[in-house]
MOPAC internal coordinates of N, CA, C and O (Angstrom, degrees):
PM7 1SCF
backbone

  N    0.0000 0     0.00 0     0.00 0    0    0    0
  C    1.4536 1     0.00 0     0.00 0    1    0    0
  C    1.5348 1   109.04 1     0.00 0    2    1    0
  O    1.2310 1   120.68 1   -46.69 1    3    2    1
  N    1.3061 1   116.31 1   133.31 1    3    2    1
  C    1.4616 1   121.81 1  -177.37 1    5    3    2
  C    1.5258 1   112.20 1   -82.28 1    6    5    3
  O    1.2310 1   120.06 1   141.88 1    7    6    5
  N    1.3150 1   117.49 1   -38.12 1    7    6    5
  C    1.4529 1   120.99 1  -174.55 1    9    7    6
  C    1.5270 1   111.00 1   -70.42 1   10    9    7
  O    1.2310 1   121.40 1   -30.58 1   11   10    9
  N    1.3230 1   114.93 1   149.42 1   11   10    9
  C    1.4578 1   121.90 1   176.59 1   13   11   10
  C    1.5205 1   107.64 1  -154.13 1   14   13   11
  O    1.2310 1   119.77 1   -33.30 1   15   14   13
  N    1.3368 1   118.04 1   146.70 1   15   14   13
  C    1.4562 1   120.35 1  -178.54 1   17   15   14
  C    1.5235 1   112.62 1   -71.52 1   18   17   15
  O    1.2310 1   120.59 1   -45.92 1   19   18   17
  N    1.3094 1   116.48 1   134.08 1   19   18   17
  C    1.4574 1   122.28 1  -179.52 1   21   19   18
  C    1.5267 1   110.52 1   -60.66 1   22   21   19
  O    1.2310 1   120.37 1   137.70 1   23   22   21
  N    1.3114 1   116.91 1   -42.30 1   23   22   21
  C    1.4587 1   121.49 1  -175.80 1   25   23   22
  C    1.5247 1   113.33 1   -66.85 1   26   25   23
  O    1.2310 1   119.46 1   165.27 1   27   26   25
  N    1.3149 1   118.64 1   -14.73 1   27   26   25
  C    1.4625 1   120.61 1  -176.53 1   29   27   26
  C    1.5174 1   112.85 1  -101.90 1   30   29   27
  O    1.2310 1   119.68 1  -175.10 1   31   30   29
  N    1.3274 1   118.21 1     4.90 1   31   30   29
  C    1.4604 1   120.30 1   178.45 1   33   31   30
  C    1.5236 1   108.26 1   -60.56 1   34   33   31
  O    1.2310 1   120.89 1   -49.27 1   35   34   33
  N    1.2879 1   115.90 1   130.73 1   35   34   33
  C    1.4541 1   121.24 1  -177.96 1   37   35   34
  C    1.5127 1   113.54 1    91.97 1   38   37   35
  O    1.2310 1   120.35 1   162.53 1   39   38   37
  N    1.3178 1   116.93 1   -17.47 1   39   38   37
  C    1.4624 1   120.56 1   180.00 1   41   39   38
  C    1.5216 1   112.29 1   -94.62 1   42   41   39
  O    1.2310 1   120.42 1   146.37 1   43   42   41
  N    1.2972 1   116.80 1   -33.63 1   43   42   41
  C    1.4679 1   120.77 1  -178.18 1   45   43   42
  C    1.5225 1   108.42 1  -125.44 1   46   45   43
  O    1.2310 1   120.37 1   -30.86 1   47   46   45
  N    1.3335 1   116.90 1   149.14 1   47   46   45
  C    1.4671 1   118.59 1   178.01 1   49   47   46
  C    1.5289 1   110.91 1   -67.87 1   50   49   47
  O    1.2310 1   121.04 1   -49.60 1   51   50   49
  N    1.3218 1   115.62 1   130.40 1   51   50   49
  C    1.4614 1   121.30 1   179.81 1   53   51   50
  C    1.5177 1   109.08 1  -123.27 1   54   53   51
  O    1.2310 1   121.04 1   -29.83 1   55   54   53
  N    1.3114 1   115.61 1   150.17 1   55   54   53
  C    1.4568 1   119.96 1   176.52 1   57   55   54
  C    1.5243 1   109.22 1   -75.66 1   58   57   55
  O    1.2310 1   120.51 1   -15.42 1   59   58   57
  N    1.3300 1   116.63 1   164.58 1   59   58   57
  C    1.4619 1   121.22 1   177.25 1   61   59   58
  C    1.5191 1   110.76 1   -59.79 1   62   61   59
  O    1.2310 1   120.23 1   140.80 1   63   62   61
  N    1.3189 1   117.16 1   -39.20 1   63   62   61
  C    1.4738 1   120.62 1   178.83 1   65   63   62
  C    1.5252 1   110.71 1   -63.38 1   66   65   63
  O    1.2310 1   120.07 1   139.08 1   67   66   65
  N    1.3306 1   117.47 1   -40.92 1   67   66   65
  C    1.4603 1   120.45 1   178.61 1   69   67   66
  C    1.5318 1   110.58 1   -64.95 1   70   69   67
  O    1.2310 1   120.42 1   136.25 1   71   70   69
  N    1.3184 1   116.80 1   -43.75 1   71   70   69
  C    1.4619 1   120.06 1   178.46 1   73   71   70
  C    1.5207 1   111.47 1   -62.16 1   74   73   71
  O    1.2310 1   119.98 1   137.34 1   75   74   73
  N    1.3161 1   117.64 1   -42.66 1   75   74   73
  C    1.4704 1   120.94 1   177.62 1   77   75   74
  C    1.5156 1   110.70 1   -61.66 1   78   77   75
  O    1.2310 1   120.25 1   138.94 1   79   78   77
  N    1.3291 1   117.12 1   -41.06 1   79   78   77
  C    1.4591 1   121.40 1   179.39 1   81   79   78
  C    1.5234 1   110.43 1   -61.72 1   82   81   79
  O    1.2310 1   120.59 1   134.93 1   83   82   81
  N    1.3320 1   116.47 1   -45.07 1   83   82   81
  C    1.4607 1   120.56 1  -179.54 1   85   83   82
  C    1.5237 1   110.47 1   -63.74 1   86   85   83
  O    1.2310 1   120.09 1   131.68 1   87   86   85
  N    1.3245 1   117.44 1   -48.32 1   87   86   85
  C    1.4624 1   121.11 1  -175.88 1   89   87   86
  C    1.5192 1   111.63 1   -66.46 1   90   89   87
  O    1.2310 1   120.14 1   131.70 1   91   90   89
  N    1.3120 1   117.34 1   -48.30 1   91   90   89
  C    1.4648 1   119.63 1  -171.62 1   93   91   90
  C    1.5183 1   114.01 1   -88.63 1   94   93   91
  O    1.2310 1   119.34 1   148.77 1   95   94   93
  N    1.3138 1   118.86 1   -31.23 1   95   94   93
  C    1.4677 1   120.04 1  -179.15 1   97   95   94
  C    1.5225 1   111.48 1   -98.58 1   98   97   95
  O    1.2310 1   121.00 1   119.78 1   99   98   97
  N    1.3118 1   115.70 1   -60.22 1   99   98   97
  C    1.4598 1   118.47 1  -178.47 1  101   99   98
  C    1.5234 1   111.69 1   -69.18 1  102  101   99
  O    1.2310 1   120.16 1   142.75 1  103  102  101
  N    1.3164 1   117.29 1   -37.25 1  103  102  101
  C    1.4662 1   119.90 1   179.40 1  105  103  102
  C    1.5179 1   111.37 1   -60.25 1  106  105  103
  O    1.2310 1   120.83 1   137.40 1  107  106  105
  N    1.3164 1   116.03 1   -42.60 1  107  106  105
  C    1.4698 1   120.37 1   178.52 1  109  107  106
  C    1.5223 1   110.93 1   -64.94 1  110  109  107
  O    1.2310 1   120.38 1   140.47 1  111  110  109
  N    1.3163 1   116.89 1   -39.53 1  111  110  109
  C    1.4634 1   120.58 1   178.76 1  113  111  110
  C    1.5273 1   111.17 1   -65.74 1  114  113  111
  O    1.2310 1   120.25 1   135.43 1  115  114  113
  N    1.3286 1   117.12 1   -44.57 1  115  114  113
  C    1.4644 1   120.82 1   178.82 1  117  115  114
  C    1.5273 1   110.09 1   -61.51 1  118  117  115
  O    1.2310 1   119.87 1   135.77 1  119  118  117
  N    1.3284 1   117.85 1   -44.23 1  119  118  117
  C    1.4662 1   121.24 1   178.93 1  121  119  118
  C    1.5244 1   110.91 1   -62.16 1  122  121  119
  O    1.2310 1   120.10 1   137.39 1  123  122  121
  N    1.3175 1   117.41 1   -42.61 1  123  122  121
  C    1.4618 1   121.40 1   178.90 1  125  123  122
  C    1.5308 1   111.06 1   -61.68 1  126  125  123
  O    1.2310 1   120.71 1   132.74 1  127  126  125
  N    1.3267 1   116.25 1   -47.26 1  127  126  125
  C    1.4661 1   119.91 1  -178.76 1  129  127  126
  C    1.5261 1   111.58 1   -66.23 1  130  129  127
  O    1.2310 1   120.52 1   141.61 1  131  130  129
  N    1.3125 1   116.61 1   -38.39 1  131  130  129
  C    1.4600 1   120.42 1   176.72 1  133  131  130
  C    1.5277 1   110.64 1   -64.18 1  134  133  131
  O    1.2310 1   120.25 1   137.40 1  135  134  133
  N    1.3153 1   117.14 1   -42.60 1  135  134  133
  C    1.4617 1   121.91 1   177.29 1  137  135  134
  C    1.5208 1   111.11 1   -58.96 1  138  137  135
  O    1.2310 1   120.79 1   133.19 1  139  138  137
  N    1.3166 1   116.09 1   -46.81 1  139  138  137
  C    1.4736 1   120.02 1  -179.91 1  141  139  138
  C    1.5258 1   111.60 1   -63.06 1  142  141  139
  O    1.2310 1   120.41 1   140.58 1  143  142  141
  N    1.3307 1   116.83 1   -39.42 1  143  142  141
  C    1.4655 1   120.52 1  -179.57 1  145  143  142
  C    1.5225 1   111.17 1   -68.05 1  146  145  143
  O    1.2310 1   119.95 1   139.23 1  147  146  145
  N    1.3128 1   117.70 1   -40.77 1  147  146  145
  C    1.4665 1   121.11 1   176.88 1  149  147  146
  C    1.5205 1   109.66 1   -61.90 1  150  149  147
  O    1.2310 1   120.31 1   134.87 1  151  150  149
  N    1.3288 1   117.01 1   -45.13 1  151  150  149
  C    1.4645 1   120.74 1   178.42 1  153  151  150
  C    1.5215 1   111.16 1   -61.67 1  154  153  151
  O    1.2310 1   120.25 1   136.34 1  155  154  153
  N    1.3226 1   117.13 1   -43.66 1  155  154  153
  C    1.4679 1   121.06 1  -178.92 1  157  155  154
  C    1.5235 1   111.30 1   -62.55 1  158  157  155
  O    1.2310 1   120.83 1   134.61 1  159  158  157
  N    1.3211 1   116.01 1   -45.39 1  159  158  157
  C    1.4684 1   120.20 1  -176.66 1  161  159  158
  C    1.5213 1   113.31 1   -72.91 1  162  161  159
  O    1.2310 1   119.87 1   158.77 1  163  162  161
  N    1.3162 1   117.86 1   -21.23 1  163  162  161
  C    1.4703 1   120.41 1  -179.39 1  165  163  162
  C    1.5265 1   112.62 1  -106.94 1  166  165  163
  O    1.2310 1   120.07 1  -168.21 1  167  166  165
  N    1.3080 1   117.48 1    11.79 1  167  166  165
  C    1.4615 1   119.75 1  -179.34 1  169  167  166
  C    1.5162 1   111.77 1    63.39 1  170  169  167
  O    1.2310 1   120.17 1  -144.76 1  171  170  169
  N    1.3001 1   117.28 1    35.24 1  171  170  169
  C    1.4703 1   125.48 1   179.66 1  173  171  170
  C    1.5267 1   113.12 1    64.17 1  174  173  171
  O    1.2310 1   120.09 1  -158.32 1  175  174  173
  N    1.3365 1   117.43 1    21.68 1  175  174  173
  C    1.4723 1   120.09 1   175.71 1  177  175  174
  C    1.5212 1   111.50 1   -83.28 1  178  177  175
  O    1.2310 1   120.39 1   152.82 1  179  178  177
  N    1.3374 1   116.86 1   -27.18 1  179  178  177
  C    1.4584 1   121.89 1  -178.30 1  181  179  178
  C    1.5114 1   110.69 1  -132.45 1  182  181  179
  O    1.2310 1   121.35 1   -22.01 1  183  182  181
  N    1.3400 1   115.02 1   157.99 1  183  182  181
  C    1.4604 1   120.79 1   177.59 1  185  183  182
  C    1.5225 1   108.65 1  -138.85 1  186  185  183
  O    1.2310 1   120.43 1    -1.10 1  187  186  185
  N    1.3044 1   116.79 1   178.90 1  187  186  185
  C    1.4583 1   121.08 1   176.68 1  189  187  186
  C    1.5229 1   110.27 1   -60.18 1  190  189  187
  O    1.2310 1   119.86 1   145.51 1  191  190  189
  N    1.3211 1   117.88 1   -34.49 1  191  190  189
  C    1.4687 1   121.21 1   177.22 1  193  191  190
  C    1.5264 1   111.26 1   -57.72 1  194  193  191
  O    1.2310 1   120.22 1   138.85 1  195  194  193
  N    1.3149 1   117.18 1   -41.15 1  195  194  193
  C    1.4665 1   120.76 1   179.12 1  197  195  194
  C    1.5286 1   111.01 1   -63.83 1  198  197  195
  O    1.2310 1   120.52 1   139.50 1  199  198  197
  N    1.3119 1   116.61 1   -40.50 1  199  198  197
  C    1.4594 1   121.26 1   179.28 1  201  199  198
  C    1.5296 1   109.99 1   -64.25 1  202  201  199
  O    1.2310 1   120.55 1   133.72 1  203  202  201
  N    1.3259 1   116.56 1   -46.28 1  203  202  201
  C    1.4639 1   120.75 1  -179.35 1  205  203  202
  C    1.5283 1   110.47 1   -63.62 1  206  205  203
  O    1.2310 1   120.10 1   138.52 1  207  206  205
  N    1.3221 1   117.42 1   -41.48 1  207  206  205
  C    1.4689 1   120.66 1   177.45 1  209  207  206
  C    1.5257 1   111.28 1   -61.56 1  210  209  207
  O    1.2310 1   120.25 1   137.55 1  211  210  209
  N    1.3216 1   117.14 1   -42.45 1  211  210  209
  C    1.4672 1   120.80 1  -179.87 1  213  211  210
  C    1.5318 1   110.94 1   -65.43 1  214  213  211
  O    1.2310 1   120.15 1   138.18 1  215  214  213
  N    1.3131 1   117.32 1   -41.82 1  215  214  213
  C    1.4705 1   120.67 1   178.03 1  217  215  214
  C    1.5182 1   109.58 1   -64.66 1  218  217  215
  O    1.2310 1   120.04 1   136.71 1  219  218  217
  N    1.3349 1   117.53 1   -43.29 1  219  218  217
  C    1.4678 1   120.41 1   179.96 1  221  219  218
  C    1.5302 1   110.92 1   -64.42 1  222  221  219
  O    1.2310 1   120.32 1   139.09 1  223  222  221
  N    1.3207 1   117.00 1   -40.91 1  223  222  221
  C    1.4635 1   120.25 1  -179.52 1  225  223  222
  C    1.5270 1   111.50 1   -61.34 1  226  225  223
  O    1.2310 1   120.42 1   144.71 1  227  226  225
  N    1.3124 1   116.80 1   -35.29 1  227  226  225
  C    1.4628 1   119.78 1  -178.05 1  229  227  226
  C    1.5232 1   113.91 1   -90.98 1  230  229  227
  O    1.2310 1   120.22 1   147.83 1  231  230  229
  N    1.3161 1   117.18 1   -32.17 1  231  230  229
  C    1.4675 1   119.97 1  -171.95 1  233  231  230
  C    1.5216 1   114.12 1  -123.34 1  234  233  231
  O    1.2310 1   119.29 1   177.61 1  235  234  233
  N    1.3179 1   118.96 1    -2.39 1  235  234  233
  C    1.4541 1   121.74 1  -173.25 1  237  235  234
  C    1.5119 1   115.21 1   -64.08 1  238  237  235
  O    1.2310 1   120.16 1   153.41 1  239  238  237
  N    1.2971 1   117.31 1   -26.59 1  239  238  237
  C    1.4599 1   120.73 1  -178.71 1  241  239  238
  C    1.5200 1   112.27 1   -79.72 1  242  241  239
  O    1.2310 1   119.96 1   165.95 1  243  242  241
  N    1.3168 1   117.68 1   -14.05 1  243  242  241
  C    1.4624 1   121.24 1  -178.88 1  245  243  242
  C    1.5218 1   110.38 1   -84.91 1  246  245  243
  O    1.2310 1   121.18 1   -30.20 1  247  246  245
  N    1.3074 1   115.35 1   149.80 1  247  246  245
  C    1.4579 1   119.35 1   176.08 1  249  247  246
  C    1.5201 1   108.89 1   -97.64 1  250  249  247
  O    1.2310 1   121.09 1   -24.93 1  251  250  249
  N    1.3291 1   115.52 1   155.07 1  251  250  249
  C    1.4560 1   119.98 1   179.74 1  253  251  250
  C    1.5104 1   111.15 1   100.72 1  254  253  251
  O    1.2310 1   121.38 1     6.26 1  255  254  253
  N    1.3107 1   114.97 1  -173.74 1  255  254  253
  C    1.4445 1   121.14 1  -175.74 1  257  255  254
  C    1.5201 1   111.46 1   -91.01 1  258  257  255
  O    1.2310 1   120.88 1   -32.17 1  259  258  257
  N    1.2939 1   115.92 1   147.83 1  259  258  257
  C    1.4567 1   122.47 1   171.93 1  261  259  258
  C    1.5201 1   106.24 1   -99.30 1  262  261  259
  O    1.2310 1   120.20 1   -65.94 1  263  262  261
  N    1.3201 1   117.22 1   114.06 1  263  262  261
  C    1.4558 1   120.81 1  -174.38 1  265  263  262
  C    1.5291 1   111.09 1   -78.58 1  266  265  263
  O    1.2310 1   120.99 1   -16.24 1  267  266  265
  N    1.3194 1   115.71 1   163.76 1  267  266  265
  C    1.4542 1   121.00 1   176.72 1  269  267  266
  C    1.5299 1   110.58 1   -60.22 1  270  269  267
  O    1.2310 1   120.64 1   141.07 1  271  270  269
  N    1.3205 1   116.38 1   -38.93 1  271  270  269
  C    1.4666 1   120.24 1  -179.79 1  273  271  270
  C    1.5287 1   111.08 1   -62.86 1  274  273  271
  O    1.2310 1   119.93 1   143.46 1  275  274  273
  N    1.3238 1   117.75 1   -36.54 1  275  274  273
  C    1.4660 1   120.58 1  -179.77 1  277  275  274
  C    1.5253 1   111.49 1   -74.13 1  278  277  275
  O    1.2310 1   119.87 1   150.31 1  279  278  277
  N    1.3074 1   117.86 1   -29.69 1  279  278  277
  C    1.4549 1   120.62 1   178.76 1  281  279  278
  C    1.5229 1   108.20 1   -69.36 1  282  281  279
  O    1.2310 1   120.10 1   180.00 1  283  282  281

C-alpha cells in the first residue's frame, strides 16, 4: 500500500515509496491547505510564505531543528 498517515511519520516503519508519497503529495496538500487557512483568517494579509519568512528571519542562522514548542 502506498498511502500512509502524515501524523504517523517517524512512529511506524514506512517504505521509501510511502515516504516520497507523504512528502511530495500529502506534504504539498497540507502546505496548500495551511496557506489557504492563514489567508482566510487574516483577510488575505498574510500567507504561509510570510510565516516561513518570519521563522527564517529569527531562526534561520541556527543549526538543527526548530521544534513545535519553539515555534
